N, C-alpha and C positions, 0 to 999 in steps of 0.2 A: 947481613942476612942474604943468602943466595936467592936469586930470582928463579922461579920455575917457568918463566916465560921464554918462548922460543920464537924466532921470526916465522911469519906465515907468508907463503907465496901469495903475491897479489892476486893471482888467478883464483885463490880460495878466500880472499878477504871478505867478500860479500857473505860467505857462509857464517861468518862470526855474528852478523846481525840479522840474518834472514831466518826467523823462526815462525813465519807465517805457515799456514797449512799447505801441504802439497795438495794440488787439485787435479781433477781430470777435466781436460778441455774436450768438449764434443763438438763436432762440426758436420756440416752437410754440404753436398755439392748440388748443382743444378740438375745433374743427371741421376740423383738419388744416392750417389756415393756418400758414405759417412765414415767418420773416423773418431777415435778417442786416443788421447795421449795424456801423459802426466806432465805437470808443470810445477816447479817448486817456487817460482818467483811471481808473486802477485801481491797487489796491495790496493787498498782504497785510496782514491785521490780527490774525491769530491763527495759531499754529503747529499746535496739536493740539486739536480737529480743525482742519484748514486752513480759514480763513475769509478772504474777500476783500471789500473795499469797491470798488464800481464806480459811476461816474456814468452813469445812463441817463435822459436828459431825460424828465420826466413827460409831455411833449406828443408823444412818439414812439410809433409803432405798436409798436415792440419793447417799450417799457415796458408798453403795454396788454397784450400777449401774456404778458409775464413776470409781471405782477401776477395775471392770470387763471389761468395754469398753475402758477405757483410754481416754475418751473424754467427754466434757460437754459444755454447753452454759452458758453465763452470759448475762442476759437481764436486762436492767436498767429501772424499771417501773417509770412512771410519777405519779404525785400526783393523777391523775384520777384513778389510780389502787390501791390506798391505801387499800381499803377493800379486794380486791383480794389478794394482797400481804400478808396482815395479815392472811387471810384464809388459803392460801397454806403454810404459815409458822407455822400454828397452828395445822396441821393434818399430819398424816403419810400416804404416798402412799401405804405402805404395809398393812395398815388397811382400807383405803377408796377406794383403786383401782386407776385407771387412773384419776389424778387430772385435766388433760387437758379436758377430757370428763365431769367430775363432775362439773367443773366451766365454761364449754364452752369456753375454751381458744383456740383461733385460732393461730396455729403455723405452720411454714413451715420448711422444712429441710434447714439447713445452706449450703452454697455453697461449702465448702471444706470437712467437716466431716459429714455432714448430721444430726447434732444434732438439736433438735427443737429450733427455734428462734422465739421470739414473737415480732411483730412490733406494733400491735394495742395497743395504750396506753403507749408504751415504748419509751424512748428517744434514746436508742441505744441497740445494742447487740454485743457480742463477741463470736466467736467460739474458743474453747480452747482444747489443747491436754495436758493431764496430764503429768507432768515430774515425772517419776518413781523414788521414793526415798523410798525403802522398810522400812528402819529403821524409818524414819520420819512418813511414812504412818501407821506403826504399833503402833507408840508411841504417835503421836500428831493428833489433829483434823485438822491441817493446811495442805492444799494441795498447790502445786506449779504447774503452768501451763504456757504454751506458747500460746499466741494468734496467731491464723493462719488466721483469717478473722474477720473483724469488719465493722459495718455500723451504721449510726446515722441518726435520723430525722433532715433534714436540717432546719426545723423550729426552732430548739433549739441548734443545734451543726453544725457548718460549718467552713471551713478554720482552723481547729484545735482548735476552741474556742467555749465555751458555750455562748449562746446568750439568756439570761434570761430576760423576760419582762412580762407585764400583758397580752399580746396577746397569750402567750404559757404556761399559768399557769398550765394547765392539764398535761404538759410534764415536769414540774420542778421535779427534783430528790427528793426523800423522804429519810429521815434519821431516823432510829429506835431509840427511846429513852427508850424503855422498856414498858411493860404493855399495849401493843396495841397503844401506843402513837408514833406519827411520827412528825417530823418537815419537812416542805417543804423548800427546797433550792430555794430562789428566791429574797431575799432582797440583791441586789448586791451593794457593796460599792467599788468604783474604787479608787485605790491609785494614787497619783500624779505621 
């Protein structure tokens, strides 16, 4: 029987197992600068306290702000924000200026750290404090953080569970597949 499998370039190998939601990373600087970027690689690494690993390229303006301030937000955009997510992930805040203003993104300060959090069109947000690991920060793009506050839209997440259905499709998570293509998380299959 012929195989339908083809080799995958190692640079794309992680895309085979990374189906976590694409997120928006928000950041603030000491001088009031702020930025937002899209990130496709994030994952929980600890339960209590909640900790997350997230890849923020060392060459980005967001990374510069995060390292300087020690704080950032993770906002989980719904499918209704796919164009905005792609846009803020395709441009640099150091080149285009304040992406919140540029794209008319409404954000409010988070309750603990004051980082910008986005609710309109997002299913959830988390306020995070960077865990300082100088060697890792200098060597890798991966950052580790502790979540200090979180909130979710009850229309899609409540009682610790996602509730995905046709009535909340605009809030379904999006998952970057490369080249401006996203999959919408929404076809739920329940195990027995």
